[in-house]
C-alpha positions, 0 to 999 in steps of 0.5 A, a space after each residue: 316693315 311689320 309693326 312687331 319689327 318696328 317695336 323691336 327696333 324702338 327704345 323700351 321707353 318709347 314702346 312703353 309709352 306707345 303701349 300705355 297710350 294704347 291701353 288708355 286710348 283704345 278703350 277711350 276710342 271705344 267709349 267715343 264710338 259708343 257715345 256717338 252710337 248712343 247720340 246717333 240713336 237719340 238723334 234718330 229717335 228724335 227724328 222719328 218722333 218729330 216725323 210721327 208727331 207731325 203725321 199725327 197732327 195732320 191726320 188728327 186734323 183730317 179726322 176732325 174735318 171728317 167728323 164735321 162732315 158726319 156731324 152736319 149730315 147727321 144734323 140734316 137727316 135728323 131734322 124732322 121738319 126739313 125731312 118732312 118738307 123734302 119728302 112731302 112738300 105738299 103738306 105745307 100751305 101754298 101761301 106759306 110755301 115760299 116763306 117756308 123755303 126761305 126758313 129752311 134755307 136759313 135753318 141750313 145756313 145757321 147750322 153752317 155757322 156752327 161749323 165755320 170750316 164747312 165751305 158749302 152745303 147743298 141739298 139736291 132734290 128732283 121734286 118739282 114742288 120744291 123751288 130752288 133757293 140758292 145756294 142751298 136748295 137746288 135741282 138734281 139736274 144742275 150737275 151729274 150727281 150720279 157719276 160723282 164719288 163719295 169724295 171728290 178732290 179739288 172739286 169745282 162747283 161750276 154749276 154755281 154760275 157767277 158765284 165764284 166765291 162758291 167755286 173754289 177748289 174743295 173736298 166735296 162729299 156727295 151723299 144720298 138722302 134716304 128716309 124710310 127706304 125712299 130716295 129723298 135727294 142728295 146732300 153735298 157737303 164741301 170744305 175748301 182744300 186749304 182748310 181740309 189739308 192745311 199742311 199742304 198749303 203751308 206757305 212757309 219755305 220747307 227745306 227739310 220736311 214735306 207732307 203729301 196726301 195720295 188718293 188710293 185708286 183701285 185699278 182692277 186688282 191693283 191699287 195705285 197712288 194718285 198725288 192730291 195736288 193743286 196750284 191755284 191763285 190762293 197759294 202754291 201748294 207746298 208739296 212738290 210733285 213726286 216722281 213716278 219712281 218714288 211713287 212706285 216705291 211708296 206703293 210697294 211700301 204702303 200698299 203691298 201689305 196691310 199695316 196697323 196705324 202708322 208705318 215708318 221707314 227710310 227711303 229717297 224722296 226727291 233724291 234725298 235720303 229721308 225718314 218716311 211715316 205714313 198712315 191710311 185713312 180708310 174713310 176718305 181712302 187716302 194715304 197721308 205721309 210726312 217726310 223728314 230729310 236725313 240731311 239735318 240728322 247727318 249734319 248733326 251726327 257729323 258735327 257731333 262725331 267731328 267734335 268728339 273726334 277732335 276732342 278724342 285726338 286732343 285728349 290722345 295727344 295730351 295723354 301721350 305727352 303726360 304718359 311720356 313725361 311720367 314714363 320718362 321720370 319713371 324710367 330715369 332710374 332705369 336709364 341711370 342703371 343702364 348708364 352705370 352698366 355702360 360705365 362698368 363696361 368701360 372699366 369704371 368700377 368706382 361708379 355708384 348710383 344715387 338711390 332716391 326712391 324706395 320702389 322697384 327701380 330704387 331696389 334695382 339701383 341698390 342691387 346694382 351698387 351691391 353688384 359693383 361692390 361684389 365685382 370689385 371684391 371678386 376682382 380683388 379675390 381674383 388678383 389674390 388667387 392669381 398671386 397665390 397660384 403664381 406663388 404656389 407654382 414657384 414653390 412647386 418648381 423649387 420643390 421639383 428642382 430639389 426633388 428631382 435631384 434627391 430622387 435621382 440620388 435616391 434611385 442610385 442609393 436604392 440600386 446600391 441597397 438592392 445589390 447589397 440585399 438591404 431589404 429595409 433600406 429598399 422599402 424605405 427608398 421605394 416609399 420615399 420615391 413614391 412620395 416624391 413622384 406624388 409631389 412631382 405631379 404638381 400640375 394635377 391639382 385634383 386627386 382622390 381622397 384615397 391617394 391623399 391617404 396613401 401619401 399620408 401613410 407614406 409620410 408617417 412611415 418616413 417620419 417613423 424611420 427617422 425618429 426613435 419613437 413611433 407615431 401611430 396613425 388611427 383611421 375612421 374613414 367612410 370607404 364611400 368617400 375614398 373615390 371623392 375628388 379633393 384638392 391635392 396636398 390637403 391632408 399631409 400638411 395637417 399631419 406635418 403641422 401636428 408633428 412640428 408643433 406637438 410630437 417633435 417637441 415632446 419626442 415620445 410616442 404619439 397618436 394621430 387620428 384621421 377620420 370623417 364626419 357628415 353634415 347632411 344639412 349643409 351637404 358637406 363632409 369633413 376630413 378631420 385630423 386630430 392629435 392628442 398633444 399639448 394643444 393651444 390656449 384660447 389666445 393662440 387659437 384666436 390668432 390662428 383663426 384670424 390668420 386664416 381669415 385674412 385674405 392675403 395669400 401666404 408666402 413661405 420662404 421654406 417652400 412648405 404648404 401651410 394651413 393658409 394655403 389649404 384654406 385659400 385653395 378651398 376657397 378657390 375650389 368650392 367657395 367662401 362657405 368652405 372654412 377650416 374649423 379648428 378646435 384645441 384645448 391646452 393639454 388635450 390636443 388639437 382638432 382640424 376639420 377640412 370641409 369638402 362637398 358631398 358627391 
């Protein structure tokens, strides 16, 4: 099932809680990831710094030792008396020769005392006049000096006989002594391996970092790395033996391309992911490497991520419950509206919601209460309208019974008048029959304004037949309004009302005016009927207005249609804004205006 489908089937409040939680949790998760990234970078930078610092410490130690070699060599070759002795030993008197050799030996040993890290210093010469003075002055044939490299690692001076203390593994540098372009002999300076590479002989149990030194060996056009290692009685070397595959990897990284100063990268050492830093010391032609395993880094990152993740999960649940509780409180008003709607659906229109807040929910509750009140009002209005319709239909049925009888009688009389050639009577009968037919079509509730006017003219004609005075009808109608549909029988009752209350009591000629006026602003026009009779005083006028404003429907026993009926039908058809307007002044007549909508 898709997430969208699940959300559609979930309650709105739960969806809201889910969305709000996501809005907060997603950025929070991004922040957590960013923090993990920053911490990871810092941890990696710290690991890199530790590795670089360790490498720098080791290389500085080596470079300081190399400086000791160079310093000692300079001290020897710059000693004029010693050089003179080595070049021209015969210049010394024979009786003082042995003593002089002893003094030169003591001189060299005193120089060594200045540099205690130097393990041994030997001067080889093939001059037969210079006797051997162990362990400083030796003959060149004691060892094969020509085949020795400038730097020999793990060198053992086996030619020293039973002087075992001078035969320990050392870094030996054998150098020619040349003075004035003349070979004087060889200078051999040694430093114990444990002193030259102290970091390789660290007896501490290292688990997360290692140090390595490789001799760079030229094999034809290729260079290879040979690990410098030793296992002697003085202590087990701390650096383990690197596999051939890993040495090939290091050759590729360090020897394939020249680099300045220090090169750093990650790779596998002893099968473990490690950070590797290395530097080549050209003077000795060695590669010094320091490695730190990534295990501690990974453990720290994993621990930090686990703590942050746990904190994130706890925070997420806390936020969820806080948002859920807050949303529940906020949605309580909405649910009250929903429950109210259910009560209305069940027919309970007495329900009212308590409004305790001034926010949008409170406004909704107020609107709900107003809506319920309006529904109740509309229900009451519908009841009144239904009673009005029922009453009107009863009146119509009563009128139809009377009119049918009268219409049949009138048709008979009309035929008699035709036979007797009484044209006036025929015309009167025709108009009266026309009026009766108009009344008989009561089920047709909407007619044109022109039809209403025709019926009003016929009604005036009949009134003039029965009276000895004349009622004149003046019309000022906009022809454009004749086609407008209006409720049936809204004009004739106005004329009848003027006749009964104004014209008939006076019994003299009278004028009734029918006209229209337009209200463009409210999109209405008014159908107006005006008489010029006795009019009404203000008290009578207010009484009629109050009568029309009363929502109770009108019941007349005589079956006539009055102003109240017209007003109620206008309200049913067009709404409550369409109110009949009445103006009257005593002695000047009455004006009644019926509002109708513009097309």
